[in-house]
C-alpha positions as CSV (number, residue, x, y, z in Angstrom):
1,M,0.0,0.0,0.0
2,K,2.2,2.8,-1.3
3,V,2.1,5.8,-3.6
4,T,5.4,7.0,-4.9
5,V,5.3,10.5,-6.4
6,I,7.9,10.7,-9.1
7,G,9.4,13.6,-10.9
8,L,10.3,12.6,-14.5
9,G,12.5,15.6,-15.2
10,P,11.6,18.2,-17.9
11,G,12.1,15.7,-20.8
12,G,10.8,12.5,-19.4
13,G,13.3,9.6,-20.0
14,V,16.2,11.9,-21.0
15,D,16.4,13.5,-17.6
16,L,15.1,10.7,-15.5
17,T,17.2,10.1,-12.4
18,G,18.5,6.7,-11.4
19,R,16.4,6.8,-8.2
20,A,13.2,7.7,-10.2
21,R,13.9,4.9,-12.7
22,A,14.3,2.4,-10.0
23,A,11.0,3.5,-8.4
24,L,9.2,3.2,-11.7
25,E,10.6,-0.3,-12.2
26,E,9.2,-1.4,-8.8
27,C,5.7,0.0,-9.3
28,D,2.6,-1.9,-10.5
29,L,0.6,1.0,-11.8
30,L,1.5,4.3,-13.4
31,V,-0.9,7.2,-12.9
32,G,-0.5,10.7,-14.4
33,Y,-1.5,13.4,-16.9
34,T,-1.8,11.9,-20.3
35,A,1.2,13.8,-21.8
36,Y,3.5,12.6,-19.0
37,I,2.4,9.0,-19.2
38,D,3.1,9.1,-22.9
39,L,6.7,10.3,-22.1
40,V,7.5,7.4,-19.8
41,K,5.3,4.5,-21.1
42,P,7.7,3.4,-23.9
43,D,10.4,2.6,-21.3
44,F,8.0,0.6,-19.2
45,P,5.6,-1.1,-21.7
46,E,4.6,-3.8,-19.3
47,K,3.2,-1.5,-16.6
48,E,-0.5,-0.9,-16.1
49,V,-1.3,2.8,-16.8
50,L,-4.1,5.2,-15.9
51,S,-4.1,8.7,-17.3
52,T,-6.4,11.7,-17.3
53,G,-6.5,15.0,-19.1
54,M,-5.9,18.5,-17.9
55,R,-7.6,19.8,-14.7
56,R,-8.2,16.3,-13.4
57,E,-5.5,16.5,-10.7
58,V,-7.7,15.6,-7.8
59,D,-9.3,12.7,-9.7
60,R,-5.8,11.3,-10.4
61,C,-4.8,11.6,-6.8
62,R,-7.9,9.8,-5.6
63,V,-7.3,7.0,-8.1
64,A,-3.7,6.6,-7.0
65,V,-4.6,6.5,-3.3
66,E,-7.5,4.1,-3.8
67,A,-5.3,1.8,-5.9
68,A,-2.7,1.8,-3.2
69,L,-5.4,0.9,-0.6
70,A,-6.3,-2.0,-2.9
71,G,-2.8,-3.3,-2.6
72,K,-1.0,-1.9,-5.6
73,N,2.4,-0.2,-5.6
74,V,1.4,3.0,-7.4
75,A,3.6,5.6,-9.2
76,M,2.1,9.1,-9.6
77,V,4.3,10.7,-12.3
78,C,4.8,14.4,-12.8
79,S,6.9,16.4,-15.2
80,G,10.0,18.0,-13.7
81,D,10.0,17.7,-9.9
82,S,6.9,16.4,-8.3
83,G,7.2,19.0,-5.5
84,V,7.5,22.1,-7.8
85,Y,4.0,22.8,-9.2
86,G,3.5,19.0,-9.1
87,M,1.3,16.4,-7.4
88,A,3.3,15.7,-4.2
89,G,1.4,18.2,-2.0
90,L,-2.0,17.2,-3.4
91,I,-1.3,13.5,-2.8
92,Y,-0.7,14.3,0.9
93,E,-3.9,16.4,1.0
94,V,-6.1,13.8,-0.7
95,A,-4.7,10.9,1.3
96,Q,-6.0,12.5,4.5
97,E,-9.5,11.5,3.4
98,Y,-8.6,7.8,3.4
99,D,-7.0,5.1,5.7
100,P,-3.3,5.7,6.1
101,I,-1.0,4.7,3.2
102,E,2.7,5.1,2.7
103,I,3.8,8.0,0.5
104,E,7.2,8.6,-0.8
105,V,8.4,11.6,-2.9
106,I,11.1,11.1,-5.5
107,P,12.7,14.3,-6.6
108,G,13.3,15.2,-10.3
109,I,15.0,17.9,-12.3
110,T,12.7,20.8,-12.5
111,A,12.3,23.1,-15.6
112,A,14.2,25.9,-13.8
113,C,17.3,23.8,-13.6
114,G,16.9,22.1,-16.9
115,G,16.3,25.3,-18.8
116,A,19.0,27.2,-16.9
117,A,21.6,24.6,-18.2
118,V,20.4,25.3,-21.8
119,L,21.0,29.1,-21.4
120,G,24.2,28.8,-19.5
121,A,24.3,29.5,-15.8
122,P,21.6,32.1,-14.9
123,L,20.7,30.7,-11.5
124,T,24.1,30.8,-9.9
125,H,22.9,33.3,-7.3
126,D,19.6,33.7,-5.4
127,F,16.5,33.3,-7.6
128,A,12.7,33.2,-7.3
129,V,10.4,30.8,-9.2
130,I,6.9,32.3,-10.0
131,S,4.1,30.8,-12.1
132,L,2.1,33.2,-14.2
133,S,-0.9,30.9,-14.3
134,D,-3.8,32.5,-12.4
135,L,-5.9,29.4,-12.5
136,L,-5.1,28.7,-8.8
137,T,-3.4,31.9,-7.7
138,P,-5.1,35.4,-8.2
139,W,-3.3,37.7,-10.5
140,D,-3.0,40.4,-7.8
141,K,-1.0,38.0,-5.7
142,I,1.2,37.1,-8.7
143,E,1.8,40.8,-9.4
144,K,2.9,41.3,-5.7
145,R,5.3,38.4,-6.0
146,L,6.8,39.8,-9.3
147,T,7.2,43.2,-7.7
148,A,8.9,41.9,-4.6
149,A,11.3,39.7,-6.6
150,A,12.2,42.6,-8.9
151,Q,12.8,44.9,-6.0
152,A,14.9,42.3,-4.2
153,D,17.0,41.9,-7.4
154,F,16.4,38.1,-7.6
155,V,17.0,36.3,-10.8
156,I,13.4,35.3,-11.7
157,C,12.3,32.0,-13.4
158,L,8.7,32.1,-14.8
159,Y,6.7,29.0,-15.3
160,N,3.4,28.9,-17.4
161,P,4.2,32.2,-19.1
162,A,1.3,32.1,-21.6
163,S,-1.5,29.9,-22.9
164,K,-4.3,30.3,-25.4
165,S,-6.5,31.9,-22.7
166,R,-3.6,34.0,-21.4
167,P,-1.7,35.2,-24.5
168,D,-0.5,38.5,-22.9
169,Y,0.5,37.4,-19.5
170,L,4.3,37.5,-20.1
171,K,3.9,41.1,-21.5
172,R,1.9,42.0,-18.4
173,A,4.6,40.5,-16.2
174,C,7.4,42.3,-18.0
175,D,5.6,45.6,-17.6
176,I,5.5,45.0,-13.9
177,L,9.2,44.1,-13.7
178,L,10.2,47.1,-15.7
179,R,9.0,49.3,-12.9
180,D,12.1,48.2,-10.9
181,K,14.5,46.6,-13.4
182,S,16.4,48.0,-16.3
183,P,15.1,47.2,-19.8
184,E,18.7,46.0,-20.6
185,T,18.4,43.2,-18.1
186,V,19.6,39.9,-19.7
187,C,16.8,37.4,-20.1
188,G,16.2,34.1,-21.9
189,T,13.5,31.6,-22.8
190,V,13.8,27.9,-23.3
191,R,11.1,25.8,-25.0
192,N,10.7,22.0,-25.0
193,I,13.4,21.5,-22.3
194,G,14.9,18.0,-22.6
195,R,12.7,17.1,-25.5
196,E,12.9,17.1,-29.3
197,G,13.0,20.7,-30.6
198,E,14.6,22.2,-27.5
199,T,15.5,25.8,-28.2
200,G,17.0,28.6,-26.1
201,T,16.8,32.3,-27.0
202,L,18.3,35.4,-25.3
203,Y,16.5,38.7,-25.0
204,T,16.7,41.9,-23.0
205,L,13.8,42.6,-20.6
206,G,12.7,45.4,-22.9
207,Q,12.3,42.8,-25.7
208,L,11.0,39.9,-23.7
209,G,7.4,41.0,-23.6
210,E,7.1,40.3,-27.3
211,A,8.8,36.9,-27.2
212,P,6.9,33.9,-28.5
213,V,6.1,31.7,-25.5
214,D,3.6,29.0,-24.5
215,M,3.0,26.5,-21.8
216,F,6.1,24.5,-23.0
217,T,8.3,27.6,-22.4
218,T,10.3,28.5,-19.2
219,V,11.4,32.2,-18.9
220,F,14.5,33.5,-17.2
221,I,15.0,37.1,-16.1
222,G,18.4,38.0,-14.8
223,N,19.4,40.2,-11.9
224,S,21.4,43.4,-12.1
225,Q,24.7,41.4,-12.4
226,T,23.6,38.9,-15.0
227,K,25.6,39.1,-18.2
228,I,26.2,37.4,-21.6
229,L,29.5,35.4,-21.7
230,N,30.4,33.5,-24.9
231,G,26.8,33.7,-26.0
232,K,25.4,32.3,-22.7
233,M,23.4,33.8,-19.9
234,V,25.5,33.9,-16.7
235,T,24.8,35.3,-13.2
236,P,28.0,35.6,-11.2
237,R,28.0,34.4,-7.6
238,G,30.7,36.9,-6.8
239,Y,33.8,34.7,-6.3
240,L,36.0,36.7,-8.7
241,Q,34.7,40.0,-7.4
242,R,35.7,38.9,-3.8
243,E,39.3,38.4,-4.9
244,N,39.6,41.9,-6.5
């Protein structure tokens, strides 16, 4: 009677950790969003699978917990890291409604880390991760978080920067950030991290609001020290500056 919540990494099998792979090999049932099940199913064709579409997160968690109570070893799979905008917290919440089961969380490479490696080294100093999706978080709270992160000179990593119903949200976020950050701030976007068609592009903050982005894109906004070195986005930690 166990649910293991597993982060697959941003690209599924490409960035799957050894610990995650071992956990998947031990499970009886794979549960997850359809797109994520499709990423991992080819490597585990013998496993029983159960997938659902978007906005069925609570249903998926109930199915996973109920299958564990029925005696199955269940893997709840998530893209990236299961604790970063993933299912780990929700599994714990839903499980409170049932008899006790064992829950284990297996970490994965989140899009912030996977995308940062494509662009260079933008996260070497303090950074903040903010989702622009207002499906579960009101926009006024997102705006406060953007403002606070800009004023504190964090490097900022944006998840869910745009969708069909939110095509202008990145532009809105950039307008907020430009109140406290220079338009010359180094920025970048990465699409399809760890998957076929992976691309990374550099911008200034002044340009970023018009960048083509979607739900498969992660956005990186530098701090006041971030620079371009050999065509890569780099945020110094300050080691060289300390020696001068």
